[in-house]
C-alpha positions as a printed Julia matrix, in Angstrom:
70×3 Matrix{Float64}:
  15.86   8.49   -3.32
  14.41   4.98   -3.52
  15.33   4.35    0.12
  13.25   7.32    1.23
  10.27   6.11   -0.79
  10.73   2.6     0.63
  10.75   3.92    4.2
   7.6    5.94    3.55
   5.89   2.92    1.99
   6.88   0.62    4.85
   5.51   3.18    7.32
   2.26   3.43    5.35
   1.99  -0.37    5.24
   2.45  -0.69    9.01
  -0.06   2.11    9.66
  -2.55   0.44    7.29
  -2.17  -2.91    9.02
  -2.8   -1.35   12.42
  -5.73   0.75   11.18
  -7.15  -2.23    9.28
  -7.12  -4.38   12.39
  -8.78  -1.65   14.44
 -11.48  -0.91   11.87
 -11.98  -4.62   11.21
 -12.61  -5.24   14.89
 -14.95  -2.24   15.03
 -16.93  -3.64   12.12
 -17.13  -7.08   13.71
 -17.84  -6.02   17.29
 -19.43  -2.6    16.77
 -23.06  -1.83   17.39
 -24.04  -0.34   14.05
 -23.14  -1.68   10.64
 -22.61   1.58    8.83
 -21.59   1.59    5.21
 -18.98   4.22    6.12
 -17.02   1.72    8.18
 -16.64  -0.53    5.15
 -15.52   2.48    3.14
 -12.82   3.22    5.71
 -11.62  -0.36    5.6
 -11.62  -0.38    1.79
  -9.65   2.89    1.75
  -7.06   1.4     4.09
  -6.78  -1.64    1.83
  -6.27   0.53   -1.26
  -3.51   2.54    0.49
  -1.85  -0.69    1.63
  -2.01  -2.18   -1.85
  -0.58   0.98   -3.4
   2.31   0.94   -0.93
   3.07  -2.72   -1.59
   3.02  -2.17   -5.34
   5.31   0.86   -4.99
   7.75  -1.21   -2.92
   7.69  -3.94   -5.57
   8.45  -1.51   -8.38
  11.25   0.07   -6.33
  12.82  -3.33   -5.76
  12.66  -4.1    -9.48
  14.23  -0.74  -10.32
  16.91  -1.26   -7.69
  17.77  -4.73   -9.03
  17.78  -3.42  -12.58
  20.05  -0.53  -11.62
  22.48  -2.85   -9.81
  22.69  -5.23  -12.75
  23.56  -2.42  -15.16
  26.06  -0.69  -12.84
  27.62  -3.71  -11.2
């Protein structure tokens, strides 16, 4: 089960990196400086951070499980 969650989180992280780069470039090079663009970028950052934290917890649980079973 943890492997499935890890794969989903890695996919979300990669998607967030790509979307963050695109939105970051739009903010830098775009014509208007809408507040909505910053909200999109902040949302991407929050999703990325949540995925990274989930991966960290999964690794801790996996290590903990291996130490008790192995």
